[in-house]
Steps between C-alpha positions, in 0.01 A plus 500: 500500500499231230255217518675301220523135631746385235838406632811648340832323551717736268736759620327810637471791272423732775492481889147412624432445862339189629202697626424848644235619742225724343518746768311610819441257779172322502341191646548181287205506266528147350619264755471141378601179689782299353347202332774262601430533878153340451626232256759373749275520815754725692262638740608547868307185605653283219778239559706678238787685696611709216399569136727455212728786410299549178186567716679748721639691200144535354368654824812727524462603143130600547588701807796669336287580190237660723752696700651633175151622399432683826398227764640485855745215474394361844129480405584342161726222667232438763231458238692255284637292780224450752421157375872383491700322767666728754848422357383575146346825597817599681702409192275701269541801730865477497522460124270796435674726759838410358395571140343833615822593672700421179248627251727776374760251401248235380322761281830595338586139427157451351562787274819326368325169470167604335482661164127560569340521846325184594155513663525624858435177660746319276748776566461468872563122494813572282617747768456239772683235310793748440497584867513141590804439263675800659439368848642160387362298803363232264663329210461687163315207335239484780434877480459513123293169511257637764465835341408355169255267674348814667445648170267220404298568827453864446145635470347757277593322174873542562583142507588370144799322341641823353506659852682190646754524219552867554561435873734221444710691242528816702587334826782295322624798322525675839710215636729519194541870490465588867828715518410705191148548619600623835810735413682709772364820343138451560248797493402639841164319518653153435802549718313627806161341436325834553336711243739732333324821633518356854873432470564857369291664775660293789847578357411871502359533854724247674838539306715336770251211574304426193647167409461369856148617510408325167672180625323514836171541328539164324589309820244266656354661799497312823199441724502776761277501805367755745444378858193621672599691819157426654570132492861487615674677228831405345616297810214271486492459118872421516438235768232344290728492188794358697271214649377412159866485364437787255805712417461874525665840564369774735493839320383824650255524784214261375670328203601141430637381168474137421793315352272298264152596382214277611115483488366753742275236668804322602659799674455465876264765625371632165155366523450648848632839406848497667671562172396655172684522156646845451818633350753662744485827305127514522522436881674838533168685420327437838831563689554826335148615561538409863120454611412588853211369716172685451606662171270515192699390188423471145652222260386654176588221252500213746450175301603220571523617858855428613577853605159555673566177702852611592365834615244324726753254628707799622234706673132515621397734233214551253609445143280593212607238215383607159496346157319589191436138406254317710661153436835647625326653801366160601858365473601762762226372738607136450867579577402705814286216625764251462738728687256513792431869452150658563288646216312821567196463260391789299122558472363453151807328365457178302808297408508176290536167650761254364205266394328758294255634755533818705556606851320798637699693769344522848412850612631704797756379749493118502817330371510159353821308540426207260836326488492300186806287424422408141771731363721331259733594200536295187733203590696534173533881554628441857749239385643716260563768746265750336335619818165651474253598758284203621142534418227340720236311321199665660403793722301357797128571502386700792191274550691173481478324844796306423721798484650669830272698709492884464782640714430776760505848366854646463638827393780383280524297183458527121204675315517347154325684218485449132518857394727729282744672722532781245145594556478581882160655464344153444635347815679741744306594817674837533726404798873529422744215533800506731709304239446406130665225302483554132649199331429631156429311180836480304706320238598223741848539361647421852329152523611351166677212672165384630303611191724483181200535283487868599808551271308397197167671588648847567553765244713825539199717481335312804746663745359850423147356527577362838673801625198712407273269694741510808508880490112523502470244785739692728325835426154343576613338821705783655202689622388186701812519711474698818763765588788335677416169324722288264446365147715215368524508126614154366550327159660168406692683220860567430420786259546848648208639293272297730681574832736794566351717201140464610582586875734786397233652284242463777718655771582798284134589464403439872671720767328297767691182397839402624680192350679318790815371334707415812311176582636238753326158462559231762674203372589675179856638496568776246150603403542687170447876530319517156258227620583270204551135569641312197457125465775353724606164624784480754575409861336807628213565269269286296232698322324627198516863372291760677482871540389662813451861604380607847311831481401697798224772500573822703260599756 
């Protein structure tokens, strides 16, 4: 990738994209605050209700640049907007998400405008400016003026007169030559805003539906809720929403889909655990596994804890909730606590607190139901409809007298552990489980409408890597299932290599395994026999893409 900062206004000699990701997914390594936010005093407590468009473009460009270099888009946006007014943070999120959803086209246009690739941050800002011109919600002179002003506020030595001239010239050229720069015969990546290999693969495996799948993946996902059956369920959640004047649709047994996204702390019943944010497709997992009272269940890759909570809301069972990352394991605890579900402490476990300390699990049979209500999701993220699991700010300290008292010993609840599910020798007690939920790591190709950055982080070879991991996990966990028990294999993928292919290969090698294909799910007409849910939005279904396979072990 070129680092030449000099602008070039001449006709392009060869197509050069605006900016390209360097490869594998990684945390943002060089987050830096937008300098303009401090200069304008736009912190939440300030009297400024909204920053200038130029300031918002700077923050969005920084986030988009980091995303293209491997950072999670949500984390980057949160970092660069946390000192901005809520309205500006929301605007930055919308701009960054919209540019990410159009990045195939924006990259193609940049290749026509730029004879040499600009530095990544300048290229990201150019992409945002072009996206604003395509969107056309503001007057063209305003967009060009504010984007050029944003150049002068960029950090890292990018701001200089030549860069501002480059931005002004290329945006004006796009306005003049728009029709020529966006011809009808665009390459697949620009036309469908998915990587070329992704388009090719979806076309191959879903020949009758591939265009609808790609289009649905670029839709903005709605805010979907799961009602807690222990606290009144769907009826009570509906009553609370209606009383607050919030529009919604009932879907499935426990689901409600809001007509408009909103901050989770404003949703009636969220703080006290009546509702949780969860896609309707993800809600199928617990219903398919069908937990029964007294059973011992393993949720092998449980973070952030939504499926664990749903299992416990359905039955008085014992769920072992595992995640290899201690921080994510603490998120499971937080979400269970907000949902008023008991934790069964595991002796010797130490999980991180949200404030940087640790919580040592209590031994033996006591259960702590510390019902924290400090779970929130970034306001700008919620407003954009990019639903993510709420994360509580802290795990209650077992010695804190301000926290609720220890509840009486019970025999159901969640046993949360930060361990590697693929290494049972390090955590398993030798007693087999009645049911196992394996929500395996995958490409996340089914949840692109919520996480469009997945498109630009994945590479074709990643699919084979994930399928290998999935195959190893199911092999490791199968012996932990008792004869007569059930294992639900799940991924949020639309690629058969991560779903049907993995399960078919496993079943062919295990005579004691039967794939239950004829599934009936309450509130879900026409469950697909192959277990593959594709991203869908209609009157009957509203969900992301998931694959489910229900496997029974013969006695």
